[in-house]
C-alpha positions as CSV (number, residue, x, y, z in Angstrom):
1,M,-9.6,4.5,-31.7
2,I,-6.9,7.0,-30.7
3,Q,-3.3,5.8,-30.8
4,N,-0.1,7.7,-30.1
5,E,3.5,6.8,-29.4
6,G,7.0,8.1,-29.3
7,P,10.4,7.1,-28.0
8,G,10.0,5.2,-24.7
9,W,6.2,5.5,-24.5
10,R,2.9,4.5,-26.2
11,M,-0.8,5.0,-25.5
12,S,-4.1,4.1,-27.1
13,R,-7.8,4.5,-26.2
14,D,-10.5,2.5,-27.9
15,P,-13.9,2.8,-26.1
16,D,-15.1,-0.3,-28.1
17,R,-12.6,-2.6,-26.2
18,G,-14.9,-3.2,-23.3
19,Q,-13.5,-3.4,-19.8
20,F,-10.0,-2.2,-20.6
21,P,-10.2,0.6,-23.3
22,V,-6.9,2.3,-22.5
23,L,-3.4,1.0,-23.0
24,I,-0.3,2.8,-21.6
25,G,3.2,1.7,-22.1
26,G,6.9,2.5,-21.7
27,E,10.1,0.8,-22.9
28,G,9.5,-2.9,-22.8
29,W,6.1,-2.9,-20.9
30,A,2.4,-2.0,-21.4
31,F,-0.7,-2.1,-19.3
32,E,-4.4,-1.9,-20.0
33,L,-6.6,0.3,-17.8
34,T,-10.3,0.6,-17.1
35,E,-12.0,3.9,-17.6
36,M,-12.0,4.5,-13.9
37,E,-8.3,3.8,-13.7
38,W,-7.6,6.0,-16.7
39,S,-9.5,8.8,-15.1
40,G,-7.4,8.5,-11.9
41,L,-4.2,8.4,-13.9
42,V,-5.2,11.6,-15.8
43,T,-6.0,13.4,-12.5
44,I,-2.5,12.5,-11.1
45,I,-0.6,13.5,-14.2
46,F,-2.6,16.8,-14.7
47,E,-2.1,17.8,-11.0
48,L,1.7,17.1,-11.2
49,Q,2.0,19.1,-14.4
50,N,0.0,22.0,-12.9
51,Q,2.2,22.0,-9.8
52,H,5.3,22.0,-12.1
53,D,3.9,24.8,-14.3
54,Q,3.2,27.0,-11.2
55,M,6.8,26.6,-10.0
56,Y,8.5,26.8,-13.3
57,G,9.3,30.6,-13.2
58,Q,10.7,30.2,-9.6
59,L,13.2,27.4,-10.5
60,M,16.7,28.0,-11.6
61,P,17.7,26.0,-14.6
62,E,20.0,23.7,-12.6
63,E,17.6,23.4,-9.6
64,S,16.1,20.0,-8.9
65,I,12.5,19.4,-7.9
66,C,10.5,16.5,-6.7
67,L,6.7,16.8,-6.7
68,E,4.3,14.2,-5.3
69,F,0.6,13.9,-5.4
70,E,-1.7,11.3,-4.0
71,Q,-5.5,10.8,-4.5
72,E,-7.5,7.7,-3.7
73,R,-5.5,4.7,-4.8
74,W,-3.1,6.7,-7.0
75,W,0.3,8.2,-6.1
76,G,2.5,10.1,-8.6
77,C,5.9,11.7,-8.6
78,L,7.4,14.2,-11.0
79,E,11.2,14.5,-10.5
80,G,13.8,16.5,-12.4
81,D,14.4,20.2,-13.1
82,R,12.5,23.0,-14.7
83,D,12.9,21.6,-18.2
84,D,13.4,17.8,-18.0
85,W,11.6,15.5,-15.6
86,S,10.7,11.9,-15.1
87,L,7.3,10.6,-14.1
88,Q,6.5,7.7,-11.8
89,V,2.9,6.6,-11.0
90,V,1.6,3.9,-8.7
91,L,-1.9,2.4,-8.5
92,Q,-2.1,0.9,-5.1
93,A,-3.9,-2.4,-4.5
94,K,-5.4,-1.6,-1.1
95,E,-8.0,-4.4,-1.1
96,S,-7.7,-8.1,-1.8
97,G,-8.6,-8.9,-5.4
98,I,-7.9,-5.4,-6.6
99,R,-4.9,-5.0,-8.9
100,G,-2.1,-2.5,-8.6
101,L,0.7,-1.3,-10.8
102,E,3.8,0.8,-10.8
103,V,5.0,2.6,-14.0
104,H,7.8,5.0,-14.9
105,W,8.7,7.2,-17.8
106,P,12.2,8.5,-17.8
107,K,13.2,12.1,-18.6
108,K,13.5,11.4,-22.3
109,S,9.8,10.3,-22.6
110,A,7.8,11.7,-19.6
111,R,6.9,15.1,-21.1
112,A,5.8,13.6,-24.4
113,F,3.7,11.0,-22.7
114,S,2.1,13.6,-20.5
115,E,1.3,15.8,-23.5
116,A,-0.3,12.8,-25.2
117,V,-2.4,12.1,-22.1
118,R,-3.7,15.7,-22.3
119,N,-4.4,15.4,-26.0
120,I,-6.3,12.2,-25.8
121,W,-8.3,13.3,-22.7
122,D,-9.1,16.7,-24.4
123,S,-10.2,14.9,-27.6
124,Y,-13.3,13.5,-26.0
125,H,-14.0,15.8,-23.0
């Protein structure tokens, strides 16, 4: 089992937990994900981080940015400036009986959460 947490976020991955091996959380909330949902979340977060990294050198320190990315049932938004940003992610319930979720990490926790996602993902890939 891998666990990690910080101010305003937490995450764990335990492949022995069956259907929902990943837990993500923020201030006052947490949600369990399937491996497929986890993989989709990782894709969204990595893509938004990559877009931000590519634009970093072009942004003035006070310049605001809003990046969005959508893939399959996932939509994500990274919003802020070159150094501090928030992260919002939505898993859309496009079919009956399929669950959806909407989560948000504010500026004070989004970067640390995103780095933890990368560390956990890289630890077994």
